[in-house]
C-alpha positions as CSV (number, residue, x, y, z in Angstrom):
1,M,0.8,-3.6,11.5
2,Y,3.1,-0.9,12.6
3,I,3.4,0.7,16.1
4,K,4.2,4.4,15.9
5,G,6.1,6.3,18.6
6,R,8.1,3.4,20.1
7,T,11.2,3.9,18.1
8,L,14.6,4.6,19.6
9,I,17.1,6.8,17.7
10,I,20.8,6.3,18.2
11,G,23.0,9.3,17.5
12,L,25.7,8.9,14.9
13,V,28.9,11.0,15.3
14,V,32.0,9.2,14.2
15,S,30.3,5.8,14.8
16,L,28.4,3.6,12.5
17,V,25.5,1.6,13.8
18,L,25.5,-2.1,13.1
19,S,22.0,-2.9,14.1
20,S,19.1,-2.2,16.4
21,G,21.2,-0.9,19.3
22,L,23.1,-4.2,19.4
23,T,26.6,-2.8,18.9
24,V,28.1,0.6,18.0
25,I,31.1,0.4,15.8
26,G,33.8,3.1,15.3
27,L,37.1,3.4,13.6
28,N,40.2,3.9,15.8
29,A,43.3,5.9,14.9
30,T,44.8,2.9,13.0
31,G,41.7,2.5,10.8
32,H,40.5,-0.7,12.6
33,L,37.0,-1.3,13.9
34,T,36.5,-1.0,17.6
35,K,33.5,-1.9,19.8
36,A,31.8,0.6,22.0
37,S,29.7,-0.4,25.0
38,D,26.0,0.2,25.2
39,S,24.3,-0.3,28.5
40,A,20.9,-1.0,26.7
41,T,22.5,-3.6,24.5
42,P,22.6,-7.3,25.1
43,A,26.1,-8.6,25.8
44,V,28.1,-9.7,22.8
45,T,31.3,-11.7,23.5
46,D,34.6,-10.7,22.0
47,A,34.8,-13.9,20.1
48,E,31.4,-13.3,18.5
49,F,32.2,-9.7,17.7
50,N,35.7,-10.4,16.5
51,K,34.3,-12.6,13.7
52,L,32.4,-9.6,12.4
53,V,35.3,-7.3,12.8
54,D,37.6,-9.8,11.0
55,A,35.2,-10.1,8.1
56,Y,35.0,-6.3,7.8
57,G,38.7,-5.9,7.9
58,T,39.3,-8.7,5.3
59,L,37.0,-7.1,2.8
60,K,38.3,-3.6,3.4
61,K,41.9,-4.7,2.9
62,S,41.8,-7.5,0.4
63,Y,38.7,-7.1,-1.8
64,Y,39.8,-6.4,-5.4
65,Q,38.1,-3.0,-5.4
66,D,37.8,-0.3,-2.8
67,V,34.7,-0.7,-0.7
68,K,33.0,2.1,1.3
69,D,32.6,1.7,5.0
70,D,28.8,2.4,4.8
71,T,28.4,-0.1,2.0
72,L,29.8,-2.9,4.3
73,L,28.0,-1.8,7.4
74,N,24.7,-1.3,5.8
75,G,25.1,-4.7,4.1
76,A,25.8,-6.2,7.5
77,I,22.6,-4.7,8.9
78,D,20.6,-5.9,5.9
79,G,22.0,-9.4,6.2
80,M,21.3,-9.5,10.0
81,V,17.7,-8.6,9.5
82,K,17.3,-11.0,6.6
83,S,18.6,-13.8,8.8
84,L,15.5,-13.5,10.9
85,D,13.6,-15.0,7.9
86,D,10.7,-12.7,8.7
87,P,9.1,-11.0,5.7
88,Y,7.9,-8.1,7.9
89,S,11.4,-7.2,9.3
90,T,13.6,-5.3,6.9
91,Y,16.4,-2.7,6.7
92,M,15.5,0.4,4.8
93,S,17.9,2.8,3.1
94,P,17.2,6.5,3.5
95,T,15.2,6.6,0.3
96,E,13.2,3.4,1.2
97,A,12.6,4.8,4.7
98,K,11.3,8.1,3.3
99,D,8.9,6.2,1.0
100,F,7.7,4.1,4.0
101,Q,7.1,7.2,6.0
102,E,5.1,8.8,3.2
103,N,3.0,5.7,3.0
104,I,2.3,5.8,6.8
105,S,1.6,9.5,6.7
106,S,-0.5,9.1,3.6
107,S,1.1,12.1,1.9
108,F,4.0,12.8,-0.5
109,E,5.8,15.8,-1.9
110,G,5.1,16.6,-5.5
111,I,2.7,18.3,-7.9
112,G,-0.4,16.2,-7.0
113,A,-1.6,14.4,-10.1
114,E,-2.4,10.8,-10.9
115,I,-0.6,9.7,-14.0
116,K,-0.5,6.7,-16.4
117,S,1.5,5.6,-19.4
118,E,-0.2,5.5,-22.7
119,D,1.5,5.0,-26.1
120,G,4.9,5.8,-24.7
121,K,3.7,9.0,-23.2
122,I,3.1,10.0,-19.5
123,V,-0.5,11.1,-19.3
124,V,-2.3,12.9,-16.5
125,D,-5.2,10.7,-15.4
126,V,-6.6,13.3,-13.0
127,P,-5.1,16.2,-11.0
128,I,-5.7,15.8,-7.3
129,K,-8.3,18.3,-6.1
130,G,-6.8,21.4,-4.6
131,A,-3.2,20.2,-5.3
132,P,-0.6,22.4,-7.1
133,A,-1.1,20.6,-10.5
134,E,-4.8,21.6,-10.5
135,K,-4.1,25.1,-9.4
136,A,-1.5,25.5,-12.2
137,G,-4.1,24.6,-14.8
138,I,-3.1,21.0,-15.6
139,K,-6.0,19.0,-16.9
140,P,-6.9,15.3,-17.4
141,N,-5.3,13.8,-20.5
142,D,-2.5,16.3,-20.6
143,R,0.7,14.6,-21.8
144,I,3.8,15.5,-19.8
145,L,6.6,15.5,-22.3
146,S,9.3,16.6,-19.9
147,V,10.1,17.8,-16.4
148,D,12.9,20.2,-15.7
149,G,14.3,19.5,-19.1
150,K,14.2,15.7,-18.7
151,S,12.2,13.9,-21.3
152,L,9.6,11.5,-20.0
153,T,8.9,9.9,-23.4
154,G,9.2,6.1,-23.2
155,M,9.4,6.0,-19.4
156,K,7.3,3.8,-17.2
157,V,5.1,5.5,-14.6
158,T,7.4,4.4,-11.7
159,E,10.4,6.0,-13.4
160,A,8.6,9.2,-14.4
161,V,7.3,9.7,-10.8
162,T,10.9,10.0,-9.5
163,Y,11.3,13.1,-11.8
164,I,7.9,14.6,-11.2
165,R,8.1,14.4,-7.4
166,G,10.4,16.6,-5.4
167,K,10.9,18.7,-2.3
168,K,8.2,21.0,-1.1
169,G,8.7,24.5,-2.4
170,S,10.8,23.4,-5.4
171,K,9.6,24.2,-8.9
172,A,8.7,21.6,-11.6
173,E,9.0,23.1,-15.1
174,L,6.7,21.0,-17.2
175,V,6.3,20.8,-21.0
176,I,2.7,19.8,-21.7
177,E,1.0,18.5,-24.9
178,R,-2.8,19.0,-24.7
179,P,-5.1,17.1,-27.0
180,G,-7.1,19.5,-29.3
181,E,-4.5,22.3,-29.0
182,T,-1.6,23.1,-31.2
183,G,1.9,23.6,-29.9
184,Q,3.2,22.9,-26.5
185,L,2.5,24.5,-23.1
186,N,5.1,25.4,-20.6
187,I,3.7,25.2,-17.0
188,S,5.6,25.9,-13.8
189,V,4.3,24.1,-10.7
190,V,5.5,24.6,-7.2
191,R,5.6,21.3,-5.4
192,D,3.9,20.9,-2.1
193,T,2.9,18.2,0.4
194,I,0.0,16.2,-1.1
195,P,-2.4,14.5,1.3
196,L,-4.0,11.3,0.1
197,D,-7.5,10.3,1.2
198,T,-7.7,6.9,2.9
199,V,-11.4,6.9,3.7
200,K,-14.4,7.2,1.4
201,G,-18.0,7.4,2.6
202,E,-21.2,7.1,0.6
203,M,-24.9,6.6,1.2
204,L,-26.4,3.5,-0.4
205,D,-30.1,2.7,-0.2
206,D,-32.7,2.1,2.6
207,G,-30.6,4.2,5.1
208,M,-27.5,2.1,4.6
209,A,-24.1,3.7,4.1
210,R,-20.6,2.4,3.2
211,I,-17.2,3.6,4.5
212,T,-14.2,2.2,2.6
213,M,-10.8,2.4,4.2
214,S,-7.7,1.8,2.0
215,K,-5.2,1.7,4.9
216,F,-4.6,2.9,8.5
217,A,-2.5,6.0,8.1
218,E,-1.9,9.0,10.3
219,T,-4.9,10.8,8.9
220,T,-7.3,7.8,8.8
221,A,-9.0,8.2,12.2
222,D,-9.9,11.9,11.5
223,E,-11.1,11.0,8.0
224,F,-13.3,8.2,9.5
225,N,-14.8,10.5,12.1
226,K,-15.6,13.2,9.5
227,S,-17.1,10.7,7.1
228,L,-19.2,9.0,9.9
229,T,-20.5,12.4,11.0
230,E,-21.5,13.4,7.5
231,L,-23.3,10.0,6.9
232,K,-25.2,10.3,10.1
233,G,-26.3,13.7,9.0
234,K,-27.6,12.2,5.8
235,G,-29.8,9.7,7.7
236,M,-27.5,6.7,8.0
237,K,-29.2,3.8,9.9
238,G,-26.6,1.1,9.3
239,L,-23.0,0.9,8.2
240,I,-21.1,-1.4,5.8
241,L,-17.4,-1.1,6.7
242,D,-15.4,-2.1,3.7
243,L,-11.9,-3.3,4.6
244,R,-11.2,-5.3,1.4
245,Q,-7.7,-4.9,0.1
246,N,-6.7,-2.9,3.2
247,P,-3.1,-4.0,4.1
248,G,-3.2,-2.5,7.6
249,G,-1.0,0.3,9.0
250,L,-0.8,2.1,12.4
251,L,-2.0,0.3,15.5
252,D,-3.0,3.4,17.4
253,V,-5.2,4.6,14.5
254,C,-6.9,1.2,14.3
255,V,-7.6,1.4,18.0
256,Q,-9.0,4.9,17.7
257,I,-11.5,3.7,15.1
258,A,-12.4,0.5,17.1
259,N,-13.1,2.7,20.1
260,Q,-16.1,4.1,18.3
261,L,-17.6,0.8,17.2
262,V,-16.7,-1.8,19.8
263,P,-18.9,-1.9,23.0
264,D,-17.5,0.0,26.0
265,Q,-14.7,-1.9,27.9
266,K,-14.8,-4.8,25.5
267,L,-11.5,-6.1,24.2
268,I,-10.1,-4.8,20.9
269,L,-6.9,-6.9,20.9
270,Q,-4.1,-8.2,23.0
271,V,-0.4,-7.7,22.2
272,E,1.9,-10.4,23.5
273,D,5.7,-9.8,23.7
274,R,8.5,-12.4,23.6
275,S,8.2,-13.1,27.3
276,G,4.5,-13.8,27.1
277,Q,3.5,-10.6,28.8
278,K,0.2,-9.2,27.3
279,E,-0.9,-5.6,26.8
280,V,-4.7,-5.4,26.6
281,Y,-6.5,-2.8,24.6
282,R,-10.1,-2.1,25.5
283,S,-12.8,0.1,24.0
284,K,-13.2,3.4,25.8
285,H,-16.0,5.2,24.1
286,G,-18.9,2.8,23.9
287,K,-20.9,1.0,21.2
288,A,-22.1,2.3,17.9
289,D,-25.8,3.1,18.0
290,F,-26.2,1.4,14.6
291,P,-25.6,-2.1,13.1
292,V,-22.4,-2.8,11.3
293,V,-21.4,-5.3,8.6
294,V,-17.8,-5.7,7.7
295,L,-16.5,-6.6,4.2
296,V,-13.2,-8.5,4.1
297,D,-11.1,-10.5,1.6
298,G,-7.7,-12.0,1.2
299,G,-6.2,-8.5,1.0
300,S,-7.5,-7.5,4.4
301,A,-4.4,-7.8,6.6
302,S,-2.8,-6.7,9.9
303,A,-4.6,-3.7,11.4
304,A,-7.6,-4.4,9.1
305,E,-7.8,-7.9,10.7
306,I,-7.5,-6.4,14.2
307,L,-10.6,-4.2,13.5
308,A,-12.5,-7.0,11.8
309,G,-11.7,-9.4,14.6
310,A,-12.7,-7.0,17.3
311,L,-16.0,-6.2,15.6
312,K,-16.7,-9.9,15.1
313,E,-15.7,-11.2,18.6
314,S,-16.5,-8.2,20.8
315,G,-19.1,-6.4,18.8
316,N,-20.9,-9.5,17.4
317,F,-21.0,-7.8,14.0
318,P,-20.9,-10.2,11.0
319,L,-18.1,-10.4,8.4
320,V,-18.9,-10.9,4.7
321,G,-16.6,-11.9,1.9
322,E,-13.5,-14.0,1.9
323,K,-11.0,-15.3,4.5
324,T,-8.5,-12.5,5.5
325,F,-4.8,-12.6,4.8
326,G,-3.5,-13.8,8.2
327,K,-0.8,-11.4,9.6
328,G,-0.7,-11.6,13.3
329,T,2.5,-9.7,14.2
330,V,3.4,-6.2,15.2
331,Q,6.3,-4.2,13.9
332,T,8.1,-1.1,15.0
333,T,11.0,1.0,13.5
334,K,14.3,2.3,14.7
335,S,15.7,5.2,12.9
336,Y,19.3,6.5,12.3
337,N,20.7,9.9,11.6
338,D,21.5,9.1,8.0
339,G,17.7,8.6,7.3
340,S,17.8,4.8,7.2
341,N,16.0,2.6,9.6
342,I,15.1,-1.0,10.5
343,K,11.6,-2.3,10.8
344,Y,11.3,-5.4,12.9
345,T,8.7,-7.6,14.5
346,M,8.4,-6.9,18.2
347,A,5.3,-8.8,19.3
348,K,2.3,-10.8,18.1
349,W,-1.3,-9.8,18.5
350,L,-4.3,-11.8,19.5
351,T,-8.0,-11.3,18.9
352,P,-10.3,-10.5,21.9
353,D,-10.9,-14.3,22.3
354,G,-7.2,-15.0,22.3
355,N,-6.9,-16.3,18.8
356,W,-3.6,-15.9,16.9
357,I,-4.7,-15.6,13.3
358,H,-1.1,-15.5,11.8
359,K,-1.0,-17.5,8.5
360,K,-4.5,-18.6,9.2
361,G,-6.7,-15.5,8.6
362,I,-10.2,-14.8,9.9
363,E,-13.1,-16.7,8.3
364,P,-16.1,-14.6,7.3
365,D,-19.6,-15.4,8.7
366,Y,-20.9,-15.2,5.1
367,K,-18.5,-16.5,2.5
368,V,-19.0,-14.8,-0.9
369,D,-16.6,-15.0,-3.8
370,L,-16.2,-12.4,-6.5
371,P,-16.3,-13.4,-10.2
372,E,-13.1,-14.7,-11.8
373,Y,-12.5,-11.3,-13.6
374,A,-12.4,-9.4,-10.3
375,D,-9.1,-11.0,-9.1
376,L,-6.8,-10.6,-12.1
377,P,-3.2,-9.4,-12.1
378,Y,-2.4,-5.9,-13.3
379,L,-2.0,-5.6,-17.1
380,D,0.7,-3.1,-18.0
381,P,-0.4,-0.7,-20.8
382,D,3.2,-0.4,-21.9
383,K,3.5,-4.1,-22.7
384,E,2.5,-5.2,-26.2
385,L,0.4,-8.3,-26.6
386,K,0.0,-9.5,-30.1
387,P,-0.9,-12.6,-32.2
388,D,1.1,-15.8,-32.0
389,T,2.5,-15.1,-28.6
390,F,1.9,-17.0,-25.4
391,S,2.0,-15.6,-21.8
392,N,0.2,-15.1,-18.6
393,E,-0.6,-11.5,-19.6
394,V,-2.4,-12.8,-22.7
395,K,-4.4,-15.1,-20.5
396,T,-5.4,-12.2,-18.3
397,A,-6.4,-10.2,-21.4
398,Q,-8.5,-13.1,-22.6
399,I,-10.4,-13.3,-19.3
400,M,-11.0,-9.5,-19.4
401,L,-12.3,-9.7,-23.0
402,E,-14.7,-12.4,-22.2
403,A,-15.9,-10.5,-19.1
404,L,-16.6,-7.5,-21.3
405,G,-18.7,-9.5,-23.7
406,Y,-16.1,-10.3,-26.4
407,Q,-15.3,-14.0,-27.1
408,P,-11.6,-14.8,-27.5
409,G,-12.5,-18.5,-27.7
410,R,-9.8,-19.6,-25.2
411,K,-8.3,-18.5,-21.8
412,D,-5.0,-20.4,-21.9
413,G,-2.7,-17.5,-22.8
414,F,-2.2,-18.3,-26.5
415,F,-2.9,-15.3,-28.7
416,D,-4.6,-16.9,-31.7
417,D,-6.7,-15.5,-34.6
418,K,-9.9,-15.7,-32.6
419,T,-8.4,-13.7,-29.8
420,K,-7.3,-11.1,-32.3
421,Q,-10.8,-11.0,-33.7
422,A,-12.2,-10.3,-30.2
423,V,-9.6,-7.5,-29.7
424,V,-10.5,-5.9,-33.1
425,A,-14.2,-6.0,-32.2
426,F,-13.5,-4.4,-28.9
427,Q,-11.3,-1.7,-30.5
428,K,-14.0,-0.9,-33.1
429,V,-16.7,-0.4,-30.5
430,Q,-14.4,1.8,-28.5
431,N,-13.3,3.9,-31.5
432,L,-9.7,2.8,-31.2
433,E,-7.2,1.8,-33.9
434,A,-8.4,-1.7,-34.8
435,D,-5.0,-3.4,-35.2
436,G,-5.7,-6.4,-33.0
437,V,-2.9,-5.6,-30.7
438,I,-3.4,-5.1,-27.0
439,K,-1.3,-2.1,-25.8
440,G,-1.6,1.5,-24.6
441,K,-5.2,2.9,-25.1
442,T,-6.6,-0.5,-25.7
443,T,-5.2,-1.9,-22.5
444,S,-6.2,1.2,-20.5
445,K,-9.8,1.1,-21.8
446,M,-10.1,-2.6,-21.0
447,I,-9.0,-2.0,-17.5
448,E,-11.4,1.0,-17.1
449,L,-14.4,-0.9,-18.3
450,L,-13.6,-3.9,-16.3
451,Q,-13.3,-1.9,-13.1
452,K,-16.7,-0.4,-13.8
453,K,-18.1,-3.9,-14.3
454,I,-16.7,-5.1,-11.0
455,Q,-18.2,-2.1,-9.2
456,D,-21.6,-2.7,-10.8
457,N,-21.5,-6.4,-10.1
458,D,-20.1,-6.5,-6.5
459,T,-21.5,-9.8,-5.2
460,Q,-19.9,-9.3,-1.8
461,L,-21.3,-5.8,-1.4
462,D,-24.7,-7.1,-2.4
463,K,-24.6,-9.8,0.2
464,A,-23.4,-7.3,2.9
465,K,-26.4,-5.0,2.0
466,Q,-28.7,-8.1,2.3
467,V,-27.3,-8.9,5.7
468,L,-27.4,-5.3,7.0
469,R,-30.9,-4.8,5.8
470,K,-32.2,-7.5,8.1
471,M,-30.3,-5.9,11.0
472,L,-31.9,-2.4,10.5
473,P,-34.4,-1.2,13.1
């Protein structure tokens, strides 16, 4: 979980920042490092500091190649943060910090299209509604051959994205190949800021509704309020709040949502700093006038666990699914003028009852597992799986085939003749090239059909509906 708005920015003029306000380092007239004082900084003795200065000077002077100042200083920051042995504290380069901010804001700058890799080509899965790509006429299944003269053929999605994205207002000159049309299309798209939805609401049956939250970003509270209002207008009598695979996000956003669901003045959470001082967060707006059931799993973490814990302990609402991840710490960031920052743990959080769930998680009131095929690792369509090979990817594909009604005969990762027969049978039914090899369109189709099967056979959602139905007035 990340706290927004508590960061402190240190100005960089001729100085280089070593860490989170600990010490400011500059170069004197002789080219040596000097230490500047910082009244907000814990005292560092000359002996302690001189060790760092000596190491810096030795590498600058004696390393067999020339080393840039920022390389050494950024490396020192990175090493200092890593020494904390905390997976949630990290140093971020300007590029990494930008990506982090885009994730928190739930937006990015680009053309606005979901893409995938298929047979060595970058293919548009779906243009985002209202985004520049859709407005420019880009359609699903369009193949993006190049961007600004750079060929994307053979690239993985992660690599292609770096060329397709760009600054707001800049133009992306795309060369498109469209199935069913001859020749190539040249389409110019002006990049813009693309918002990403983090909340999805839907009516179920018997007056029940579900709101799914993918994370707690800057826009999530507003999206939640809008969705809740719309569902109430459609006759919602009870809510299933789906926090499965929600990794968390901004604390203040989580609290805003909890304010609407947790009884007035009841605890939402407690934040405890290094000295043991606690900041208490209480609900301010009152209790929801409808019953709530919360869906959680091992991917529900941090802010998702805060909301689940508050609804369970202060709202007396049941949790359904699997034990949550178990992340009970709070992070904040400190930014620098070069665009980099450090994200570090500044406190731990406790549930309303004072429980620290770190590395323990929260147990659901109704434990329900999903089928084996619902928890499989990602299968890369660019990777070729063929007979007489052995790998974990083959094992995943075998489990997928069996779940889809085809019998590979084994699920141990060895691609034998019976596995090939199952693949060929699948390809024939789906009108794909029946070569017995799992790659490209075959992999994508298997993933698509399995996702639909998971949605249609959601045992956890079924249980949540059963529990909520009994709570309805």
